[in-house]
N, C-alpha and C positions, 0 to 999 in steps of 0.2 A: 275921651272923645265922646260927644253926645250922639253922633249919628255915624255909625260904622259905614264905611264905603262898601257898596254892593259890587260883587264881581259877577253877577248874573247877566247873561246875554239874553235879551228878549228876542225870540225868533219869529213870533207871529203877531198879527194885529190883535188877536183875541187876548194874548198875554199883555199887550200894551194897554188895551182897554181895561182889563181887570186891574192892572196895577195903577191906573189913573184914578180909580175910585178914591174919594176923599176918606180920610180916617174916620170922619163923622159917619159917613154912609156905611162903612164896614162895621163900625161899632154898633150901629143901629140894627144890624142883622141879628135875628134870634140865634142863628148859628153862623158865626163869621166865616166867610169864604176863606179857604186856605190860600196862603201866598204861594208863589212858584217854588220857594225853597222849603216850605213846610213839610215835615215828615208826617204823613197821614196814616202810617201803619199803626195799628193798635198795639199797645204794650202787652206782650204775651208772657214775658219771663216772670217766673215766680220768685218771690223773696226767698231767702234761705230758710226762713221758718215755714213758708208754704211748701217748699220742696221737701223738707223733712216730714211734713204732715203726710205727704203722699208716699214717700220712699222710706221713711224711717231713718235710723242712724247707721244701719249695716250696709256696707258696700258689697256688691257681688264679687265672687272670686275672679281674679284676672287670669288670663292665659295668653300665650303667644298665638293661639288660633281661636276662632269663634267656637264656643262650646256652650252647651245648654243641657238641661234635663229633658228637652224635647227632641225626639229623634227626627222630627220633621225639620226643625230649625237647624239641627246639626248637619243635615244632608244638603250639600250645596245644589244638587240637581233639583230636589224637591223645592227648596227655598226659592230658587230662581224661577222655576216653572210657575209656582203659586203667585209670586210677586208679579211676574209678567202678565199672567192671565187676569189678575186683580186690577192692574193699573193700565193695561193696554186699551186702545180703541179697536173697534172692529172696522177694518178698512176694506174698501171694495177690491183691493188687490188680492186678498186671500179669502177663502170660505170661512164662515163663522166657526166651523168645526175644526179649523186648522190645528188648534192646540190639543185636540183629543188624544192623538198618539203620544204627544209629549206628556200629557197627564198620565196615561197608562204607564209610561216609562218612569215617571216620578213616583207613582204609587209602588211599582215594583222595587224601587230603590229602598223603600222603608218597611216592606212587609217581610215577616218571618213566615214563610210558607209551611215549614214543618210544624210550627205552632198552629197555623190555621188548619192543617190536616188533623191534628189532634182535636181541635175544637169542633171540627165537622163530625168526627166520630162520636164525640160526646153529645153533640146536638141531635144526631140521628136517634140516640137513645131517649133523650128528653122529649123530643118532638117527633113522634112516629110518622105523622103525615109528611113532614119534611124528609124523613128518612126514606119513605116510599117514593117521594118525588126524585130524590137523588138516585135511588136504585133503578128507577125506570129508564134513566139516561135518555129522556125524550127530547130531541131537538125538533122544532117545528119548521116545516118548509111548505110553502104554497106556490103553486104554479097558476098563472092567470087563467088559463083555459079551464082549470078545474073549478074556478070560482064563478064561471059564467052561468051556472044553473041556479044561483041563489037570487031570491026576489029582491027588488029595490028596497033599500032601507035596512037590509040585514048586514051583519058583520061580513058575511061572505061577499056580498055585493060591494061593500066598502073596500075590501081587499082587492077585488077585481078592478075597481076604478083606480085605486092607488097604484097598482102594478102597471096600469096603462099610461101613467104619467112618465114622459121621457126622462130618463136618468134616474128613476127611482128603482132601488133594489133593496128589498127587505132583508136580504142576506148579506148586505154590505160587501158584495163582490166575492164572497167566500163559498157560495153554494151550500149544499147539505153538509152537515157536520157530524162528528162523532167524538166520543171521549172514552178513554180507557180507565181513568181513575175518578174517584169522588172529587178530588181537588180540581181536576181538569174540567169535569162537567160543571161543577159549581161555578168556576171562574168564567166559563164561556156561556153556558146555558142560561144562567140567571139574567144576563143582559143581552141575550141573542137578538139580532136585528128584528126578526118578525115579532118577537114579544114586545119590544119597545114600540114599534110602529102600531101594533094593535092596542097598546095602552093609550096611545094618542087618540085612536078612533073611539074607543069605548069610554074613556074619561071625558072626552070633549075638550081636552087641552091640546090644541092644535100644534103642529110642528113649526112653531115660531119662537121668538125669544122668550116671551112670557110663558108660553105653553111648556117649553122645555124646563123652565124653572119650576112650574107647577108639578109636572111629572116627576121631577127629581124629589120634590118635597113629599109627594105621595109615597115613593119608595123609601125615603129616609124614615118616615113615620111608620110604615109597615114593618120595616126591618128592625127598627128600634123597639117596637112593641112586641114582636113575636120571637126574638132571638136574644140569647144571653148577651150582655153588654160588650164583652170583648170581641165576640164574633160579629156583632152588629157594627162595631167600630170599623172593622175591615170591610164589611159589606157596604157601608155608607161612605167610605173614603173618597171614591171617585165622585159620588153624588154631592157630597159636601164641598169638594173641590169646585164643582160646577156652580152650585148655588151661592157659595160664599164669595167666590171671585166675581160671579155675575152681578151680585148685589153691589159689590164695590165698584165694578166697572161702570154700571149703570148710574150709580150715585155720583161718580166722578165726572162722567162725560155726557150722560144722556138723561139729565134730571127731568126732562119733560116726559120721559117714559117711566120714571121711577114709581109714581103712584100705581100704575097698572102692574108693574113688576112686583110690587109689594102685595097687591091684590091677588096676583097669581100665587104668590107664596102662601098667602092666607088660605086661599081655596084649596091648594094642594095639601096643606096641613089638615084642614077639615076632612078632606076626602081620605087621607091616609089614616085618620082616626076611625073612619067609618068601615073600612074593609074588615071582613071576618077572618081573613087569612092573608098572607103576603101576596101581593098582586102577581109576582113572578111565578107563583105556584098554580095559578088558575089555568085550567085546561081549556084553551080557546076553541079547540075542535068541537067541544060540546055546544058552543054558542054560534057556530057558523050560520045557522038558519034562523037565528033570533034577530028581531029588531033591536037596534042599538039602545033605545029607551027601555025596552024590556030587560035587556042585559043589565043595564044600570040599576033598575029596580030590583032585580034578583040579587045583585051584589050589595045592595043597600047604599048606593051612592047617588048623588045628584050630579049630572053631567055639567061640564064647563061650557064656556061661551063659543066653542068651535072656532070659526074663522074670524070672530070679532077681534081677536088679538093679533091677527096677521100683520097689522100696521107696525107692531113693535119691532119686527125684524129690521125693517128699513129705518125706523126711528132710532134704533140703537146701532146704526152703522155710519161710518164717516167721521 
């Protein structure tokens, strides 16, 4: 049969017009228009030779359950939490921080805390300033009225203004805190709410989508530089969870915000390389009456763009 019978049902006038084009007209196109039945998907499958090039000839061991040499991949809770955060959109129905408690739970699922206790004891010997920070057990807590005495432009004044914003609580609803053991203080004190909020103020990386990414990268770099690799792996686990999944989510759903997100990552890395000690060990009480730019100069950093990234929160929602 020279001309196979078509079984296509033309449903619109545009389809009819396109299919009435003469063969000569379509052949004259530099790139012929696809017909209504043409499969326009690019061929992505590799040849057997190409597959062997990437995978070799050895097949992985099979099992009746998912098994890996990665404790993260082996753990169904961590695996699900990471995949959800990396692929989800930020909807207006839930706050952007909705996954944070789930992330904490996922991290707890894969951490050997007895091993971390041992590593902390060793690190205190290797890094005496860190040992002193642990032994002081200092949680920071600020009341708004106590900050009223500080001059405009100072860290104290910035905290005063921040605490005046409705709904803002530097202690994340927990009030003053205490810890009995090194592990307890290390886990809570290192990322205590006031420390995190002051990091936003001093670095100039605002509390927005791009700024949170930049702050995370600052801490990742500081902790990777100053601590032994195994302990730094634990210290950075939550931060890497945030930055890696945030990069994935932005690239998949909010491409228009991705250049700024990557710029924030770059600036955070540069700042993390500039600090002379881990940012979480800085005694912010010492700087309460300092101007923010003077604090940055004393710490050897260049402050970020402040509120110029605020648009990224709305841009990465919906």
